[in-house]
C-alpha positions as CSV (number, residue, x, y, z in Angstrom):
1,X,23.7,9.5,-11.8
2,X,23.2,5.3,-10.6
3,X,21.9,3.0,-13.2
4,X,19.6,0.5,-11.6
5,X,21.9,-2.0,-11.2
6,X,24.1,0.0,-9.0
7,X,21.0,-0.3,-6.1
8,X,20.2,-2.5,-3.5
9,X,17.5,-5.3,-4.3
10,X,16.2,-4.3,-1.2
11,X,15.6,-0.7,-2.3
12,X,13.7,-1.6,-5.9
13,X,11.5,-3.9,-4.4
14,X,10.3,-1.1,-1.8
15,X,10.0,1.3,-5.0
16,X,8.1,-1.3,-7.5
17,X,6.0,-2.0,-3.7
18,X,5.2,2.4,-3.9
19,X,4.7,2.3,-7.2
20,X,2.0,-0.7,-7.5
21,X,0.0,1.2,-3.9
22,X,0.1,5.0,-6.0
23,X,-1.5,2.8,-8.7
24,X,-3.9,1.0,-7.0
25,X,-4.8,3.8,-5.2
26,X,-5.5,5.8,-8.5
27,X,-7.5,3.0,-9.7
28,X,-9.6,2.9,-7.6
29,X,-10.2,6.8,-7.5
30,X,-11.0,5.7,-11.6
31,X,-13.1,3.5,-10.5
32,X,-15.4,6.1,-8.6
33,X,-14.3,5.4,-4.9
34,X,-13.5,7.6,-2.9
35,X,-10.0,7.5,-1.2
36,X,-8.5,9.6,0.8
37,X,-5.4,11.8,-1.0
38,X,-2.3,10.3,1.2
39,X,-3.9,6.3,1.9
40,X,-1.0,5.0,-0.7
41,X,1.5,6.5,1.9
42,X,-0.2,5.2,4.9
43,X,1.5,1.9,6.8
44,X,-1.6,-0.7,6.7
45,X,-1.6,-3.2,9.6
46,X,-0.1,-6.3,10.1
47,X,-2.5,-9.8,9.1
48,X,-2.8,-9.7,13.1
49,X,-4.1,-6.5,13.4
50,X,-5.7,-6.8,10.4
51,X,-7.7,-10.0,11.7
52,X,-8.1,-8.6,15.5
53,X,-10.1,-5.4,14.1
54,X,-12.5,-7.6,11.5
55,X,-12.9,-10.8,14.8
56,X,-14.5,-6.9,17.0
57,X,-16.5,-5.6,14.3
58,X,-18.0,-9.2,13.7
59,X,-19.1,-9.5,17.3
60,X,-20.3,-6.4,17.5
């Protein structure tokens, strides 16, 4: 069984980002927000995509 020192830095970074996201989704549920079951696993839009979405909504 490998220790954390044998795992690459990028793998550690990805793991903790995934855990941080799952914890955030769990905290939203605790606060009473309706969150989809697999919301933590979905890919987030890039900054440019998010800005384009909000720009379209603002002009509508």
